[in-house]
Each structure stands twice: as C-alpha cells, then as structure tokens.
PDB file as gemmi writes it, atoms N, CA and C in Angstrom:
CRYST1    1.000    1.000    1.000  90.00  90.00  90.00 P 1                      
ATOM      1  N   MET A   1      92.967  85.307  95.336  1.00  0.00           N  
ATOM      2  CA  MET A   1      93.923  86.372  95.128  1.00  0.00           C  
ATOM      3  C   MET A   1      95.327  85.783  95.249  1.00  0.00           C  
ATOM      4  N   ALA A   2      96.281  86.643  95.568  1.00  0.00           N  
ATOM      5  CA  ALA A   2      97.670  86.181  95.631  1.00  0.00           C  
ATOM      6  C   ALA A   2      98.395  86.860  96.778  1.00  0.00           C  
ATOM      7  N   SER A   3      99.585  86.387  97.050  1.00  0.00           N  
ATOM      8  CA  SER A   3     100.340  86.927  98.177  1.00  0.00           C  
ATOM      9  C   SER A   3     100.980  88.281  97.881  1.00  0.00           C  
ATOM     10  N   ASP A   4     101.087  88.668  96.621  1.00  0.00           N  
ATOM     11  CA  ASP A   4     101.734  89.936  96.298  1.00  0.00           C  
ATOM     12  C   ASP A   4     100.742  91.050  95.947  1.00  0.00           C  
ATOM     13  N   ILE A   5      99.560  90.972  96.503  1.00  0.00           N  
ATOM     14  CA  ILE A   5      98.550  91.996  96.259  1.00  0.00           C  
ATOM     15  C   ILE A   5      99.005  93.312  96.885  1.00  0.00           C  
ATOM     16  N   ARG A   6      98.705  94.413  96.202  1.00  0.00           N  
ATOM     17  CA  ARG A   6      99.135  95.715  96.707  1.00  0.00           C  
ATOM     18  C   ARG A   6      98.023  96.740  96.526  1.00  0.00           C  
ATOM     19  N   PRO A   7      97.997  97.740  97.393  1.00  0.00           N  
ATOM     20  CA  PRO A   7      96.983  98.791  97.234  1.00  0.00           C  
ATOM     21  C   PRO A   7      97.302  99.641  96.019  1.00  0.00           C  
ATOM     22  N   VAL A   8      96.273 100.145  95.393  1.00  0.00           N  
ATOM     23  CA  VAL A   8      96.438 101.063  94.271  1.00  0.00           C  
ATOM     24  C   VAL A   8      96.279 102.477  94.826  1.00  0.00           C  
ATOM     25  N   PHE A   9      97.331 103.255  94.691  1.00  0.00           N  
ATOM     26  CA  PHE A   9      97.309 104.617  95.211  1.00  0.00           C  
ATOM     27  C   PHE A   9      96.515 105.524  94.274  1.00  0.00           C  
ATOM     28  N   PRO A  10      96.041 106.661  94.776  1.00  0.00           N  
ATOM     29  CA  PRO A  10      95.150 107.524  93.996  1.00  0.00           C  
ATOM     30  C   PRO A  10      95.655 107.902  92.607  1.00  0.00           C  
ATOM     31  N   GLU A  11      96.940 108.144  92.459  1.00  0.00           N  
ATOM     32  CA  GLU A  11      97.456 108.544  91.150  1.00  0.00           C  
ATOM     33  C   GLU A  11      97.299 107.413  90.123  1.00  0.00           C  
ATOM     34  N   GLU A  12      97.597 106.199  90.539  1.00  0.00           N  
ATOM     35  CA  GLU A  12      97.439 105.053  89.643  1.00  0.00           C  
ATOM     36  C   GLU A  12      95.969 104.776  89.372  1.00  0.00           C  
ATOM     37  N   ARG A  13      95.138 104.918  90.392  1.00  0.00           N  
ATOM     38  CA  ARG A  13      93.703 104.707  90.217  1.00  0.00           C  
ATOM     39  C   ARG A  13      93.134 105.676  89.198  1.00  0.00           C  
ATOM     40  N   LEU A  14      93.546 106.937  89.271  1.00  0.00           N  
ATOM     41  CA  LEU A  14      93.068 107.935  88.313  1.00  0.00           C  
ATOM     42  C   LEU A  14      93.530 107.575  86.904  1.00  0.00           C  
ATOM     43  N   LEU A  15      94.772 107.139  86.753  1.00  0.00           N  
ATOM     44  CA  LEU A  15      95.264 106.696  85.444  1.00  0.00           C  
ATOM     45  C   LEU A  15      94.435 105.524  84.937  1.00  0.00           C  
ATOM     46  N   PHE A  16      94.156 104.573  85.801  1.00  0.00           N  
ATOM     47  CA  PHE A  16      93.328 103.413  85.476  1.00  0.00           C  
ATOM     48  C   PHE A  16      91.959 103.864  84.960  1.00  0.00           C  
ATOM     49  N   GLU A  17      91.341 104.798  85.653  1.00  0.00           N  
ATOM     50  CA  GLU A  17      90.019 105.308  85.258  1.00  0.00           C  
ATOM     51  C   GLU A  17      90.087 105.985  83.893  1.00  0.00           C  
ATOM     52  N   ILE A  18      91.121 106.767  83.672  1.00  0.00           N  
ATOM     53  CA  ILE A  18      91.274 107.462  82.385  1.00  0.00           C  
ATOM     54  C   ILE A  18      91.480 106.457  81.252  1.00  0.00           C  
ATOM     55  N   LEU A  19      92.329 105.471  81.474  1.00  0.00           N  
ATOM     56  CA  LEU A  19      92.570 104.467  80.438  1.00  0.00           C  
ATOM     57  C   LEU A  19      91.308 103.691  80.081  1.00  0.00           C  
ATOM     58  N   LEU A  20      90.457 103.448  81.058  1.00  0.00           N  
ATOM     59  CA  LEU A  20      89.214 102.712  80.812  1.00  0.00           C  
ATOM     60  C   LEU A  20      88.039 103.613  80.427  1.00  0.00           C  
ATOM     61  N   ASN A  21      88.313 104.910  80.230  1.00  0.00           N  
ATOM     62  CA  ASN A  21      87.272 105.877  79.883  1.00  0.00           C  
ATOM     63  C   ASN A  21      86.153 105.931  80.912  1.00  0.00           C  
ATOM     64  N   CYS A  22      86.515 105.744  82.165  1.00  0.00           N  
ATOM     65  CA  CYS A  22      85.550 105.905  83.259  1.00  0.00           C  
ATOM     66  C   CYS A  22      85.482 107.387  83.624  1.00  0.00           C  
ATOM     67  N   LYS A  23      84.490 107.713  84.412  1.00  0.00           N  
ATOM     68  CA  LYS A  23      84.419 109.055  84.970  1.00  0.00           C  
ATOM     69  C   LYS A  23      85.619 109.232  85.908  1.00  0.00           C  
ATOM     70  N   PRO A  24      86.419 110.298  85.756  1.00  0.00           N  
ATOM     71  CA  PRO A  24      87.557 110.505  86.655  1.00  0.00           C  
ATOM     72  C   PRO A  24      87.115 110.518  88.123  1.00  0.00           C  
ATOM     73  N   ASN A  25      87.875 109.843  88.940  1.00  0.00           N  
ATOM     74  CA  ASN A  25      87.618 109.692  90.373  1.00  0.00           C  
ATOM     75  C   ASN A  25      86.348 108.895  90.681  1.00  0.00           C  
ATOM     76  N   GLU A  26      85.897 108.119  89.712  1.00  0.00           N  
ATOM     77  CA  GLU A  26      84.711 107.276  89.904  1.00  0.00           C  
ATOM     78  C   GLU A  26      84.927 106.258  91.015  1.00  0.00           C  
ATOM     79  N   TYR A  27      86.161 105.764  91.152  1.00  0.00           N  
ATOM     80  CA  TYR A  27      86.452 104.735  92.143  1.00  0.00           C  
ATOM     81  C   TYR A  27      87.162 105.291  93.370  1.00  0.00           C  
ATOM     82  N   ILE A  28      87.074 106.588  93.588  1.00  0.00           N  
ATOM     83  CA  ILE A  28      87.815 107.220  94.679  1.00  0.00           C  
ATOM     84  C   ILE A  28      87.420 106.660  96.047  1.00  0.00           C  
ATOM     85  N   GLU A  29      86.185 106.231  96.200  1.00  0.00           N  
ATOM     86  CA  GLU A  29      85.729 105.694  97.486  1.00  0.00           C  
ATOM     87  C   GLU A  29      85.634 104.175  97.480  1.00  0.00           C  
ATOM     88  N   LYS A  30      86.280 103.552  96.505  1.00  0.00           N  
ATOM     89  CA  LYS A  30      86.259 102.095  96.391  1.00  0.00           C  
ATOM     90  C   LYS A  30      87.578 101.513  96.899  1.00  0.00           C  
ATOM     91  N   SER A  31      87.549 100.262  97.254  1.00  0.00           N  
ATOM     92  CA  SER A  31      88.744  99.523  97.628  1.00  0.00           C  
ATOM     93  C   SER A  31      89.365  98.997  96.334  1.00  0.00           C  
ATOM     94  N   VAL A  32      90.531  99.533  95.953  1.00  0.00           N  
ATOM     95  CA  VAL A  32      91.169  99.154  94.692  1.00  0.00           C  
ATOM     96  C   VAL A  32      92.542  98.551  94.992  1.00  0.00           C  
ATOM     97  N   TRP A  33      92.733  97.330  94.525  1.00  0.00           N  
ATOM     98  CA  TRP A  33      93.965  96.587  94.743  1.00  0.00           C  
ATOM     99  C   TRP A  33      94.445  96.036  93.408  1.00  0.00           C  
ATOM    100  N   ALA A  34      95.735  95.710  93.333  1.00  0.00           N  
ATOM    101  CA  ALA A  34      96.301  95.152  92.102  1.00  0.00           C  
ATOM    102  C   ALA A  34      97.162  93.943  92.415  1.00  0.00           C  
ATOM    103  N   VAL A  35      97.140  92.999  91.490  1.00  0.00           N  
ATOM    104  CA  VAL A  35      98.009  91.824  91.582  1.00  0.00           C  
ATOM    105  C   VAL A  35      98.207  91.262  90.174  1.00  0.00           C  
ATOM    106  N   ASN A  36      99.454  91.057  89.812  1.00  0.00           N  
ATOM    107  CA  ASN A  36      99.793  90.434  88.525  1.00  0.00           C  
ATOM    108  C   ASN A  36      99.092  91.085  87.334  1.00  0.00           C  
ATOM    109  N   GLY A  37      99.057  92.403  87.288  1.00  0.00           N  
ATOM    110  CA  GLY A  37      98.458  93.106  86.160  1.00  0.00           C  
ATOM    111  C   GLY A  37      96.941  93.140  86.153  1.00  0.00           C  
ATOM    112  N   ARG A  38      96.327  92.662  87.181  1.00  0.00           N  
ATOM    113  CA  ARG A  38      94.870  92.668  87.294  1.00  0.00           C  
ATOM    114  C   ARG A  38      94.485  93.545  88.471  1.00  0.00           C  
ATOM    115  N   TYR A  39      93.398  94.262  88.311  1.00  0.00           N  
ATOM    116  CA  TYR A  39      92.907  95.133  89.367  1.00  0.00           C  
ATOM    117  C   TYR A  39      91.658  94.520  89.988  1.00  0.00           C  
ATOM    118  N   TYR A  40      91.466  94.819  91.259  1.00  0.00           N  
ATOM    119  CA  TYR A  40      90.275  94.386  91.983  1.00  0.00           C  
ATOM    120  C   TYR A  40      89.625  95.616  92.592  1.00  0.00           C  
ATOM    121  N   ILE A  41      88.395  95.868  92.199  1.00  0.00           N  
ATOM    122  CA  ILE A  41      87.644  97.014  92.706  1.00  0.00           C  
ATOM    123  C   ILE A  41      86.510  96.459  93.542  1.00  0.00           C  
ATOM    124  N   ASP A  42      86.578  96.724  94.841  1.00  0.00           N  
ATOM    125  CA  ASP A  42      85.616  96.160  95.788  1.00  0.00           C  
ATOM    126  C   ASP A  42      85.472  94.652  95.591  1.00  0.00           C  
ATOM    127  N   GLY A  43      86.604  93.989  95.349  1.00  0.00           N  
ATOM    128  CA  GLY A  43      86.634  92.542  95.215  1.00  0.00           C  
ATOM    129  C   GLY A  43      86.320  92.000  93.839  1.00  0.00           C  
ATOM    130  N   LYS A  44      85.901  92.857  92.906  1.00  0.00           N  
ATOM    131  CA  LYS A  44      85.568  92.404  91.555  1.00  0.00           C  
ATOM    132  C   LYS A  44      86.761  92.630  90.633  1.00  0.00           C  
ATOM    133  N   SER A  45      87.109  91.613  89.875  1.00  0.00           N  
ATOM    134  CA  SER A  45      88.269  91.651  89.002  1.00  0.00           C  
ATOM    135  C   SER A  45      88.017  92.496  87.748  1.00  0.00           C  
ATOM    136  N   VAL A  46      88.989  93.362  87.435  1.00  0.00           N  
ATOM    137  CA  VAL A  46      88.940  94.193  86.226  1.00  0.00           C  
ATOM    138  C   VAL A  46      90.345  94.182  85.635  1.00  0.00           C  
ATOM    139  N   SER A  47      90.446  93.951  84.340  1.00  0.00           N  
ATOM    140  CA  SER A  47      91.774  93.947  83.726  1.00  0.00           C  
ATOM    141  C   SER A  47      91.882  95.054  82.691  1.00  0.00           C  
ATOM    142  N   LEU A  48      93.100  95.481  82.468  1.00  0.00           N  
ATOM    143  CA  LEU A  48      93.399  96.450  81.423  1.00  0.00           C  
ATOM    144  C   LEU A  48      94.028  95.681  80.263  1.00  0.00           C  
ATOM    145  N   PRO A  49      93.372  95.632  79.127  1.00  0.00           N  
ATOM    146  CA  PRO A  49      93.961  94.920  77.994  1.00  0.00           C  
ATOM    147  C   PRO A  49      95.255  95.612  77.534  1.00  0.00           C  
ATOM    148  N   ASN A  50      96.228  94.840  77.130  1.00  0.00           N  
ATOM    149  CA  ASN A  50      97.484  95.400  76.641  1.00  0.00           C  
ATOM    150  C   ASN A  50      97.268  96.369  75.486  1.00  0.00           C  
ATOM    151  N   SER A  51      96.230  96.139  74.707  1.00  0.00           N  
ATOM    152  CA  SER A  51      95.950  97.009  73.567  1.00  0.00           C  
ATOM    153  C   SER A  51      95.680  98.453  73.996  1.00  0.00           C  
ATOM    154  N   LEU A  52      95.181  98.647  75.217  1.00  0.00           N  
ATOM    155  CA  LEU A  52      94.952 100.004  75.714  1.00  0.00           C  
ATOM    156  C   LEU A  52      96.250 100.797  75.787  1.00  0.00           C  
ATOM    157  N   TYR A  53      97.313 100.144  76.199  1.00  0.00           N  
ATOM    158  CA  TYR A  53      98.597 100.825  76.316  1.00  0.00           C  
ATOM    159  C   TYR A  53      99.160 101.171  74.941  1.00  0.00           C  
ATOM    160  N   LYS A  54      98.908 100.323  73.964  1.00  0.00           N  
ATOM    161  CA  LYS A  54      99.432 100.536  72.619  1.00  0.00           C  
ATOM    162  C   LYS A  54      98.724 101.674  71.900  1.00  0.00           C  
ATOM    163  N   THR A  55      97.449 101.867  72.197  1.00  0.00           N  
ATOM    164  CA  THR A  55      96.660 102.869  71.484  1.00  0.00           C  
ATOM    165  C   THR A  55      96.414 104.143  72.296  1.00  0.00           C  
ATOM    166  N   ALA A  56      96.890 104.182  73.527  1.00  0.00           N  
ATOM    167  CA  ALA A  56      96.634 105.330  74.408  1.00  0.00           C  
ATOM    168  C   ALA A  56      97.311 106.591  73.881  1.00  0.00           C  
ATOM    169  N   ASP A  57      96.629 107.705  74.019  1.00  0.00           N  
ATOM    170  CA  ASP A  57      97.161 109.013  73.639  1.00  0.00           C  
ATOM    171  C   ASP A  57      97.806 109.630  74.881  1.00  0.00           C  
ATOM    172  N   ALA A  58      99.126 109.551  74.958  1.00  0.00           N  
ATOM    173  CA  ALA A  58      99.852 109.995  76.151  1.00  0.00           C  
ATOM    174  C   ALA A  58      99.610 111.466  76.462  1.00  0.00           C  
ATOM    175  N   ASP A  59      99.533 112.314  75.446  1.00  0.00           N  
ATOM    176  CA  ASP A  59      99.298 113.737  75.687  1.00  0.00           C  
ATOM    177  C   ASP A  59      97.923 113.975  76.294  1.00  0.00           C  
ATOM    178  N   ASN A  60      96.923 113.278  75.779  1.00  0.00           N  
ATOM    179  CA  ASN A  60      95.563 113.410  76.311  1.00  0.00           C  
ATOM    180  C   ASN A  60      95.486 112.882  77.743  1.00  0.00           C  
ATOM    181  N   ILE A  61      96.156 111.773  77.999  1.00  0.00           N  
ATOM    182  CA  ILE A  61      96.167 111.209  79.349  1.00  0.00           C  
ATOM    183  C   ILE A  61      96.830 112.183  80.322  1.00  0.00           C  
ATOM    184  N   ALA A  62      97.959 112.748  79.929  1.00  0.00           N  
ATOM    185  CA  ALA A  62      98.661 113.711  80.787  1.00  0.00           C  
ATOM    186  C   ALA A  62      97.782 114.920  81.079  1.00  0.00           C  
ATOM    187  N   LYS A  63      97.056 115.378  80.072  1.00  0.00           N  
ATOM    188  CA  LYS A  63      96.155 116.525  80.251  1.00  0.00           C  
ATOM    189  C   LYS A  63      95.048 116.189  81.256  1.00  0.00           C  
ATOM    190  N   LYS A  64      94.469 115.007  81.127  1.00  0.00           N  
ATOM    191  CA  LYS A  64      93.405 114.601  82.048  1.00  0.00           C  
ATOM    192  C   LYS A  64      93.933 114.386  83.467  1.00  0.00           C  
ATOM    193  N   LEU A  65      95.117 113.797  83.592  1.00  0.00           N  
ATOM    194  CA  LEU A  65      95.712 113.622  84.915  1.00  0.00           C  
ATOM    195  C   LEU A  65      95.899 114.963  85.606  1.00  0.00           C  
ATOM    196  N   GLU A  66      96.368 115.937  84.860  1.00  0.00           N  
ATOM    197  CA  GLU A  66      96.570 117.279  85.411  1.00  0.00           C  
ATOM    198  C   GLU A  66      95.223 117.925  85.765  1.00  0.00           C  
ATOM    199  N   GLU A  67      94.242 117.751  84.897  1.00  0.00           N  
ATOM    200  CA  GLU A  67      92.925 118.355  85.097  1.00  0.00           C  
ATOM    201  C   GLU A  67      92.225 117.842  86.355  1.00  0.00           C  
ATOM    202  N   TYR A  68      92.370 116.560  86.641  1.00  0.00           N  
ATOM    203  CA  TYR A  68      91.616 115.958  87.745  1.00  0.00           C  
ATOM    204  C   TYR A  68      92.435 115.711  89.004  1.00  0.00           C  
ATOM    205  N   LYS A  69      93.713 116.052  89.000  1.00  0.00           N  
ATOM    206  CA  LYS A  69      94.537 115.735  90.166  1.00  0.00           C  
ATOM    207  C   LYS A  69      94.127 116.495  91.429  1.00  0.00           C  
ATOM    208  N   ALA A  70      93.563 117.676  91.289  1.00  0.00           N  
ATOM    209  CA  ALA A  70      93.151 118.455  92.467  1.00  0.00           C  
ATOM    210  C   ALA A  70      92.027 117.756  93.241  1.00  0.00           C  
ATOM    211  N   ASP A  71      91.182 117.007  92.522  1.00  0.00           N  
ATOM    212  CA  ASP A  71      90.071 116.304  93.168  1.00  0.00           C  
ATOM    213  C   ASP A  71      90.465 114.908  93.642  1.00  0.00           C  
ATOM    214  N   ASN A  72      91.646 114.465  93.263  1.00  0.00           N  
ATOM    215  CA  ASN A  72      92.135 113.150  93.621  1.00  0.00           C  
ATOM    216  C   ASN A  72      92.837 113.234  94.972  1.00  0.00           C  
ATOM    217  N   ASN A  73      92.506 112.340  95.896  1.00  0.00           N  
ATOM    218  CA  ASN A  73      93.104 112.445  97.218  1.00  0.00           C  
ATOM    219  C   ASN A  73      93.261 111.076  97.887  1.00  0.00           C  
ATOM    220  N   TYR A  74      93.870 111.090  99.049  1.00  0.00           N  
ATOM    221  CA  TYR A  74      94.159 109.880  99.818  1.00  0.00           C  
ATOM    222  C   TYR A  74      93.153 109.648 100.945  1.00  0.00           C  
ATOM    223  N   VAL A  75      92.122 110.440 101.051  1.00  0.00           N  
ATOM    224  CA  VAL A  75      91.206 110.380 102.186  1.00  0.00           C  
ATOM    225  C   VAL A  75      90.629 108.979 102.357  1.00  0.00           C  
ATOM    226  N   PHE A  76      90.084 108.402 101.309  1.00  0.00           N  
ATOM    227  CA  PHE A  76      89.486 107.073 101.442  1.00  0.00           C  
ATOM    228  C   PHE A  76      90.548 106.015 101.652  1.00  0.00           C  
ATOM    229  N   LEU A  77      91.670 106.122 100.966  1.00  0.00           N  
ATOM    230  CA  LEU A  77      92.736 105.125 101.110  1.00  0.00           C  
ATOM    231  C   LEU A  77      93.207 105.022 102.551  1.00  0.00           C  
ATOM    232  N   ILE A  78      93.286 106.140 103.229  1.00  0.00           N  
ATOM    233  CA  ILE A  78      93.720 106.157 104.620  1.00  0.00           C  
ATOM    234  C   ILE A  78      92.714 105.432 105.524  1.00  0.00           C  
ATOM    235  N   LYS A  79      91.441 105.452 105.152  1.00  0.00           N  
ATOM    236  CA  LYS A  79      90.403 104.803 105.952  1.00  0.00           C  
ATOM    237  C   LYS A  79      90.423 103.289 105.826  1.00  0.00           C  
ATOM    238  N   LEU A  80      91.111 102.750 104.798  1.00  0.00           N  
ATOM    239  CA  LEU A  80      91.115 101.297 104.581  1.00  0.00           C  
ATOM    240  C   LEU A  80      91.838 100.572 105.652  1.00  0.00           C  
TER     241      LEU A  80                                                      
END                                                                             
C-alpha cells in the first residue's frame, strides 16, 4: 500500500458501488480504503477505469444516490 491511504466514507462507497453496477450498499460492512485512484475492499485491490467516468449517466447516478442514501450509514465505519 502507500502512506497516503485514506478511508472511504459511505457516500463515496455508495458512488463506487453504483459506478461499478454493484448492488447498492453491497460493501457497507467491508473495510474500504483508497490510495492513488485505487480502492481496496477487505485488502483486495479494485480499480475504477477512467472510461466509467466518461460514460457515466450523471442523472441516473444522482437518482440512485438519492434512492439508497437512507440505507447508507456510518455504523460499520465507526467500528473500524
């Protein structure tokens, strides 16, 4: 890893899940960290290709963020 690793907060994690077409809040109970544009979920490296940002539907993403935000929380993050 690297010295500038940072925790991924629930809002960013939910965005990450939506961009990767995962089930929303799929990683809510996982340890999710980021460094240099790469994410680590329970220690396993996952990257978001730049092409995802270019082709993403911002309106659809905003709708999904709003739809799932009530179920998104800090409970697990606080336990880390």
